[in-house]
PDB file with SEQRES, HELIX, SHEET and CRYST1 records, atoms N, CA, C and O in Angstrom:
SEQRES   1 A   51  MET ALA GLU ARG PRO GLN SER LYS PHE THR ARG LEU THR          
SEQRES   2 A   51  PRO ALA GLU PHE ARG GLN GLY LEU ARG ARG LEU GLU GLU          
SEQRES   3 A   51  ASP ALA ARG ARG GLU GLU ALA THR GLY PRO VAL PRO VAL          
SEQRES   4 A   51  ALA GLU ARG TYR ASP VAL ALA VAL PHE ALA VAL PRO              
HELIX    1 AA1 LYS A    8  ARG A   11  5                                   4    
HELIX    2 AA2 PRO A   14  THR A   34  1                                  21    
CRYST1    1.000    1.000    1.000  90.00  90.00  90.00 P 1           1          
ATOM      1  N   MET A   1       0.818  -1.200   0.000  1.00  0.00           N  
ATOM      2  CA  MET A   1       0.000   0.000   0.000  1.00  0.00           C  
ATOM      3  C   MET A   1       0.855   1.255   0.000  1.00  0.00           C  
ATOM      4  O   MET A   1       0.428   2.283  -0.524  1.00  0.00           O  
ATOM      5  N   ALA A   2       2.054   1.199   0.575  1.00  0.00           N  
ATOM      6  CA  ALA A   2       2.888   2.395   0.666  1.00  0.00           C  
ATOM      7  C   ALA A   2       3.323   2.883  -0.708  1.00  0.00           C  
ATOM      8  O   ALA A   2       3.495   4.084  -0.921  1.00  0.00           O  
ATOM      9  N   GLU A   3       3.498   1.962  -1.629  1.00  0.00           N  
ATOM     10  CA  GLU A   3       3.983   2.356  -2.952  1.00  0.00           C  
ATOM     11  C   GLU A   3       2.873   2.498  -3.980  1.00  0.00           C  
ATOM     12  O   GLU A   3       3.063   3.143  -5.010  1.00  0.00           O  
ATOM     13  N   ARG A   4       1.727   1.908  -3.716  1.00  0.00           N  
ATOM     14  CA  ARG A   4       0.622   1.965  -4.676  1.00  0.00           C  
ATOM     15  C   ARG A   4      -0.670   2.314  -3.966  1.00  0.00           C  
ATOM     16  O   ARG A   4      -1.527   1.449  -3.785  1.00  0.00           O  
ATOM     17  N   PRO A   5      -0.825   3.564  -3.561  1.00  0.00           N  
ATOM     18  CA  PRO A   5      -2.051   3.947  -2.855  1.00  0.00           C  
ATOM     19  C   PRO A   5      -3.279   3.739  -3.736  1.00  0.00           C  
ATOM     20  O   PRO A   5      -3.209   3.884  -4.957  1.00  0.00           O  
ATOM     21  N   GLN A   6      -4.374   3.407  -3.123  1.00  0.00           N  
ATOM     22  CA  GLN A   6      -5.623   3.159  -3.839  1.00  0.00           C  
ATOM     23  C   GLN A   6      -6.547   4.373  -3.716  1.00  0.00           C  
ATOM     24  O   GLN A   6      -6.692   4.940  -2.633  1.00  0.00           O  
ATOM     25  N   SER A   7      -7.151   4.755  -4.795  1.00  0.00           N  
ATOM     26  CA  SER A   7      -8.094   5.856  -4.794  1.00  0.00           C  
ATOM     27  C   SER A   7      -9.113   5.630  -5.894  1.00  0.00           C  
ATOM     28  O   SER A   7      -8.777   5.150  -6.977  1.00  0.00           O  
ATOM     29  N   LYS A   8     -10.362   5.978  -5.610  1.00  0.00           N  
ATOM     30  CA  LYS A   8     -11.371   5.851  -6.666  1.00  0.00           C  
ATOM     31  C   LYS A   8     -11.160   6.895  -7.757  1.00  0.00           C  
ATOM     32  O   LYS A   8     -11.766   6.799  -8.824  1.00  0.00           O  
ATOM     33  N   PHE A   9     -10.322   7.878  -7.510  1.00  0.00           N  
ATOM     34  CA  PHE A   9     -10.071   8.914  -8.506  1.00  0.00           C  
ATOM     35  C   PHE A   9      -9.096   8.458  -9.594  1.00  0.00           C  
ATOM     36  O   PHE A   9      -9.044   9.074 -10.659  1.00  0.00           O  
ATOM     37  N   THR A  10      -8.324   7.395  -9.354  1.00  0.00           N  
ATOM     38  CA  THR A  10      -7.351   6.938 -10.351  1.00  0.00           C  
ATOM     39  C   THR A  10      -8.030   6.392 -11.602  1.00  0.00           C  
ATOM     40  O   THR A  10      -7.397   6.304 -12.654  1.00  0.00           O  
ATOM     41  N   ARG A  11      -9.290   6.027 -11.507  1.00  0.00           N  
ATOM     42  CA  ARG A  11     -10.007   5.482 -12.667  1.00  0.00           C  
ATOM     43  C   ARG A  11     -10.593   6.569 -13.563  1.00  0.00           C  
ATOM     44  O   ARG A  11     -11.102   6.275 -14.645  1.00  0.00           O  
ATOM     45  N   LEU A  12     -10.524   7.810 -13.122  1.00  0.00           N  
ATOM     46  CA  LEU A  12     -11.053   8.913 -13.929  1.00  0.00           C  
ATOM     47  C   LEU A  12     -10.078   9.299 -15.022  1.00  0.00           C  
ATOM     48  O   LEU A  12      -8.863   9.246 -14.831  1.00  0.00           O  
ATOM     49  N   THR A  13     -10.611   9.684 -16.161  1.00  0.00           N  
ATOM     50  CA  THR A  13      -9.765  10.237 -17.215  1.00  0.00           C  
ATOM     51  C   THR A  13      -9.400  11.669 -16.811  1.00  0.00           C  
ATOM     52  O   THR A  13     -10.068  12.257 -15.960  1.00  0.00           O  
ATOM     53  N   PRO A  14      -8.349  12.235 -17.410  1.00  0.00           N  
ATOM     54  CA  PRO A  14      -8.028  13.629 -17.107  1.00  0.00           C  
ATOM     55  C   PRO A  14      -9.207  14.568 -17.357  1.00  0.00           C  
ATOM     56  O   PRO A  14      -9.417  15.508 -16.591  1.00  0.00           O  
ATOM     57  N   ALA A  15      -9.974  14.327 -18.414  1.00  0.00           N  
ATOM     58  CA  ALA A  15     -11.128  15.183 -18.716  1.00  0.00           C  
ATOM     59  C   ALA A  15     -12.199  15.053 -17.632  1.00  0.00           C  
ATOM     60  O   ALA A  15     -12.792  16.054 -17.228  1.00  0.00           O  
ATOM     61  N   GLU A  16     -12.453  13.825 -17.158  1.00  0.00           N  
ATOM     62  CA  GLU A  16     -13.442  13.633 -16.100  1.00  0.00           C  
ATOM     63  C   GLU A  16     -12.989  14.308 -14.811  1.00  0.00           C  
ATOM     64  O   GLU A  16     -13.803  14.887 -14.091  1.00  0.00           O  
ATOM     65  N   PHE A  17     -11.698  14.236 -14.520  1.00  0.00           N  
ATOM     66  CA  PHE A  17     -11.170  14.872 -13.316  1.00  0.00           C  
ATOM     67  C   PHE A  17     -11.340  16.387 -13.396  1.00  0.00           C  
ATOM     68  O   PHE A  17     -11.773  17.015 -12.430  1.00  0.00           O  
ATOM     69  N   ARG A  18     -10.999  16.981 -14.552  1.00  0.00           N  
ATOM     70  CA  ARG A  18     -11.171  18.432 -14.735  1.00  0.00           C  
ATOM     71  C   ARG A  18     -12.638  18.835 -14.613  1.00  0.00           C  
ATOM     72  O   ARG A  18     -12.958  19.858 -14.009  1.00  0.00           O  
ATOM     73  N   GLN A  19     -13.530  18.023 -15.190  1.00  0.00           N  
ATOM     74  CA  GLN A  19     -14.963  18.314 -15.089  1.00  0.00           C  
ATOM     75  C   GLN A  19     -15.400  18.295 -13.625  1.00  0.00           C  
ATOM     76  O   GLN A  19     -16.180  19.149 -13.203  1.00  0.00           O  
ATOM     77  N   GLY A  20     -14.909  17.337 -12.853  1.00  0.00           N  
ATOM     78  CA  GLY A  20     -15.240  17.272 -11.437  1.00  0.00           C  
ATOM     79  C   GLY A  20     -14.753  18.493 -10.686  1.00  0.00           C  
ATOM     80  O   GLY A  20     -15.460  19.019  -9.826  1.00  0.00           O  
ATOM     81  N   LEU A  21     -13.538  18.954 -11.007  1.00  0.00           N  
ATOM     82  CA  LEU A  21     -13.020  20.164 -10.364  1.00  0.00           C  
ATOM     83  C   LEU A  21     -13.874  21.378 -10.709  1.00  0.00           C  
ATOM     84  O   LEU A  21     -14.132  22.217  -9.846  1.00  0.00           O  
ATOM     85  N   ARG A  22     -14.315  21.482 -11.963  1.00  0.00           N  
ATOM     86  CA  ARG A  22     -15.190  22.591 -12.364  1.00  0.00           C  
ATOM     87  C   ARG A  22     -16.493  22.546 -11.570  1.00  0.00           C  
ATOM     88  O   ARG A  22     -16.984  23.581 -11.118  1.00  0.00           O  
ATOM     89  N   ARG A  23     -17.051  21.350 -11.401  1.00  0.00           N  
ATOM     90  CA  ARG A  23     -18.300  21.222 -10.641  1.00  0.00           C  
ATOM     91  C   ARG A  23     -18.103  21.628  -9.181  1.00  0.00           C  
ATOM     92  O   ARG A  23     -18.980  22.253  -8.585  1.00  0.00           O  
ATOM     93  N   LEU A  24     -16.950  21.274  -8.605  1.00  0.00           N  
ATOM     94  CA  LEU A  24     -16.660  21.687  -7.229  1.00  0.00           C  
ATOM     95  C   LEU A  24     -16.562  23.203  -7.121  1.00  0.00           C  
ATOM     96  O   LEU A  24     -17.068  23.801  -6.171  1.00  0.00           O  
ATOM     97  N   GLU A  25     -15.901  23.825  -8.110  1.00  0.00           N  
ATOM     98  CA  GLU A  25     -15.786  25.290  -8.111  1.00  0.00           C  
ATOM     99  C   GLU A  25     -17.154  25.942  -8.211  1.00  0.00           C  
ATOM    100  O   GLU A  25     -17.429  26.918  -7.514  1.00  0.00           O  
ATOM    101  N   GLU A  26     -18.023  25.403  -9.081  1.00  0.00           N  
ATOM    102  CA  GLU A  26     -19.379  25.947  -9.216  1.00  0.00           C  
ATOM    103  C   GLU A  26     -20.148  25.824  -7.904  1.00  0.00           C  
ATOM    104  O   GLU A  26     -20.822  26.763  -7.479  1.00  0.00           O  
ATOM    105  N   ASP A  27     -20.041  24.661  -7.269  1.00  0.00           N  
ATOM    106  CA  ASP A  27     -20.727  24.468  -5.987  1.00  0.00           C  
ATOM    107  C   ASP A  27     -20.198  25.428  -4.933  1.00  0.00           C  
ATOM    108  O   ASP A  27     -20.974  25.978  -4.152  1.00  0.00           O  
ATOM    109  N   ALA A  28     -18.891  25.634  -4.901  1.00  0.00           N  
ATOM    110  CA  ALA A  28     -18.301  26.553  -3.916  1.00  0.00           C  
ATOM    111  C   ALA A  28     -18.797  27.975  -4.147  1.00  0.00           C  
ATOM    112  O   ALA A  28     -19.099  28.685  -3.189  1.00  0.00           O  
ATOM    113  N   ARG A  29     -18.886  28.403  -5.418  1.00  0.00           N  
ATOM    114  CA  ARG A  29     -19.391  29.747  -5.719  1.00  0.00           C  
ATOM    115  C   ARG A  29     -20.854  29.884  -5.299  1.00  0.00           C  
ATOM    116  O   ARG A  29     -21.252  30.905  -4.737  1.00  0.00           O  
ATOM    117  N   ARG A  30     -21.637  28.865  -5.570  1.00  0.00           N  
ATOM    118  CA  ARG A  30     -23.052  28.885  -5.207  1.00  0.00           C  
ATOM    119  C   ARG A  30     -23.203  28.927  -3.683  1.00  0.00           C  
ATOM    120  O   ARG A  30     -24.094  29.604  -3.170  1.00  0.00           O  
ATOM    121  N   GLU A  31     -22.347  28.214  -2.964  1.00  0.00           N  
ATOM    122  CA  GLU A  31     -22.425  28.188  -1.509  1.00  0.00           C  
ATOM    123  C   GLU A  31     -22.073  29.543  -0.894  1.00  0.00           C  
ATOM    124  O   GLU A  31     -22.551  29.864   0.194  1.00  0.00           O  
ATOM    125  N   GLU A  32     -21.249  30.340  -1.568  1.00  0.00           N  
ATOM    126  CA  GLU A  32     -20.946  31.691  -1.073  1.00  0.00           C  
ATOM    127  C   GLU A  32     -22.226  32.512  -0.963  1.00  0.00           C  
ATOM    128  O   GLU A  32     -22.376  33.327  -0.052  1.00  0.00           O  
ATOM    129  N   ALA A  33     -23.145  32.291  -1.896  1.00  0.00           N  
ATOM    130  CA  ALA A  33     -24.393  33.059  -1.900  1.00  0.00           C  
ATOM    131  C   ALA A  33     -25.434  32.477  -0.939  1.00  0.00           C  
ATOM    132  O   ALA A  33     -26.202  33.225  -0.334  1.00  0.00           O  
ATOM    133  N   THR A  34     -25.464  31.163  -0.796  1.00  0.00           N  
ATOM    134  CA  THR A  34     -26.509  30.525   0.005  1.00  0.00           C  
ATOM    135  C   THR A  34     -26.072  30.204   1.431  1.00  0.00           C  
ATOM    136  O   THR A  34     -26.910  29.953   2.297  1.00  0.00           O  
ATOM    137  N   GLY A  35     -24.770  30.211   1.673  1.00  0.00           N  
ATOM    138  CA  GLY A  35     -24.250  29.752   2.960  1.00  0.00           C  
ATOM    139  C   GLY A  35     -23.955  28.263   2.891  1.00  0.00           C  
ATOM    140  O   GLY A  35     -24.292  27.607   1.905  1.00  0.00           O  
ATOM    141  N   PRO A  36     -23.327  27.725   3.932  1.00  0.00           N  
ATOM    142  CA  PRO A  36     -22.958  26.305   3.920  1.00  0.00           C  
ATOM    143  C   PRO A  36     -24.172  25.383   3.772  1.00  0.00           C  
ATOM    144  O   PRO A  36     -25.251  25.657   4.298  1.00  0.00           O  
ATOM    145  N   VAL A  37     -23.965  24.296   3.049  1.00  0.00           N  
ATOM    146  CA  VAL A  37     -25.001  23.282   2.896  1.00  0.00           C  
ATOM    147  C   VAL A  37     -24.433  21.932   3.340  1.00  0.00           C  
ATOM    148  O   VAL A  37     -23.229  21.705   3.225  1.00  0.00           O  
ATOM    149  N   PRO A  38     -25.276  21.044   3.841  1.00  0.00           N  
ATOM    150  CA  PRO A  38     -24.790  19.739   4.299  1.00  0.00           C  
ATOM    151  C   PRO A  38     -24.219  18.907   3.158  1.00  0.00           C  
ATOM    152  O   PRO A  38     -24.654  19.034   2.014  1.00  0.00           O  
ATOM    153  N   VAL A  39     -23.264  18.074   3.463  1.00  0.00           N  
ATOM    154  CA  VAL A  39     -22.693  17.139   2.491  1.00  0.00           C  
ATOM    155  C   VAL A  39     -23.558  15.896   2.475  1.00  0.00           C  
ATOM    156  O   VAL A  39     -23.799  15.291   3.520  1.00  0.00           O  
ATOM    157  N   ALA A  40     -24.029  15.508   1.296  1.00  0.00           N  
ATOM    158  CA  ALA A  40     -24.942  14.381   1.179  1.00  0.00           C  
ATOM    159  C   ALA A  40     -24.204  13.059   0.957  1.00  0.00           C  
ATOM    160  O   ALA A  40     -24.804  11.997   1.126  1.00  0.00           O  
ATOM    161  N   GLU A  41     -22.927  13.091   0.584  1.00  0.00           N  
ATOM    162  CA  GLU A  41     -22.171  11.874   0.318  1.00  0.00           C  
ATOM    163  C   GLU A  41     -21.040  11.744   1.325  1.00  0.00           C  
ATOM    164  O   GLU A  41     -20.357  12.721   1.632  1.00  0.00           O  
ATOM    165  N   ARG A  42     -20.850  10.559   1.826  1.00  0.00           N  
ATOM    166  CA  ARG A  42     -19.782  10.306   2.778  1.00  0.00           C  
ATOM    167  C   ARG A  42     -18.604   9.655   2.073  1.00  0.00           C  
ATOM    168  O   ARG A  42     -18.798   8.751   1.260  1.00  0.00           O  
ATOM    169  N   TYR A  43     -17.400  10.091   2.364  1.00  0.00           N  
ATOM    170  CA  TYR A  43     -16.198   9.520   1.778  1.00  0.00           C  
ATOM    171  C   TYR A  43     -15.282   9.143   2.941  1.00  0.00           C  
ATOM    172  O   TYR A  43     -14.723  10.015   3.607  1.00  0.00           O  
ATOM    173  N   ASP A  44     -15.132   7.842   3.177  1.00  0.00           N  
ATOM    174  CA  ASP A  44     -14.291   7.373   4.272  1.00  0.00           C  
ATOM    175  C   ASP A  44     -12.823   7.595   3.945  1.00  0.00           C  
ATOM    176  O   ASP A  44     -12.383   7.377   2.816  1.00  0.00           O  
ATOM    177  N   VAL A  45     -12.085   8.023   4.934  1.00  0.00           N  
ATOM    178  CA  VAL A  45     -10.653   8.275   4.763  1.00  0.00           C  
ATOM    179  C   VAL A  45      -9.906   7.611   5.908  1.00  0.00           C  
ATOM    180  O   VAL A  45     -10.303   7.724   7.068  1.00  0.00           O  
ATOM    181  N   ALA A  46      -8.843   6.932   5.582  1.00  0.00           N  
ATOM    182  CA  ALA A  46      -7.968   6.352   6.604  1.00  0.00           C  
ATOM    183  C   ALA A  46      -6.576   6.926   6.400  1.00  0.00           C  
ATOM    184  O   ALA A  46      -6.082   6.986   5.274  1.00  0.00           O  
ATOM    185  N   VAL A  47      -5.953   7.342   7.476  1.00  0.00           N  
ATOM    186  CA  VAL A  47      -4.612   7.918   7.409  1.00  0.00           C  
ATOM    187  C   VAL A  47      -3.684   7.028   8.219  1.00  0.00           C  
ATOM    188  O   VAL A  47      -3.947   6.747   9.388  1.00  0.00           O  
ATOM    189  N   PHE A  48      -2.601   6.585   7.596  1.00  0.00           N  
ATOM    190  CA  PHE A  48      -1.611   5.765   8.279  1.00  0.00           C  
ATOM    191  C   PHE A  48      -0.316   6.545   8.362  1.00  0.00           C  
ATOM    192  O   PHE A  48       0.095   7.177   7.389  1.00  0.00           O  
ATOM    193  N   ALA A  49       0.322   6.509   9.500  1.00  0.00           N  
ATOM    194  CA  ALA A  49       1.584   7.215   9.699  1.00  0.00           C  
ATOM    195  C   ALA A  49       2.645   6.228  10.175  1.00  0.00           C  
ATOM    196  O   ALA A  49       2.358   5.327  10.962  1.00  0.00           O  
ATOM    197  N   VAL A  50       3.842   6.401   9.702  1.00  0.00           N  
ATOM    198  CA  VAL A  50       4.970   5.574  10.137  1.00  0.00           C  
ATOM    199  C   VAL A  50       5.745   6.368  11.184  1.00  0.00           C  
ATOM    200  O   VAL A  50       6.186   7.484  10.911  1.00  0.00           O  
ATOM    201  N   PRO A  51       5.915   5.800  12.383  1.00  0.00           N  
ATOM    202  CA  PRO A  51       6.644   6.555  13.433  1.00  0.00           C  
ATOM    203  C   PRO A  51       8.105   6.732  13.092  1.00  0.00           C  
ATOM    204  O   PRO A  51       8.849   7.338  13.863  1.00  0.00           O  
TER     205      PRO A  51                                                      
END                                                                             
């Protein structure tokens, strides 16, 4: 795992990744006007550290 991290984003094409970033920017701009909104999707994250 240290050399080959797994992410669901690795399966996206560069164009799909850019489109996702554009959508995030649009949502962030919209949230400036409406205020914070709840996140409807959960994304689990695990962080491992080597001492």
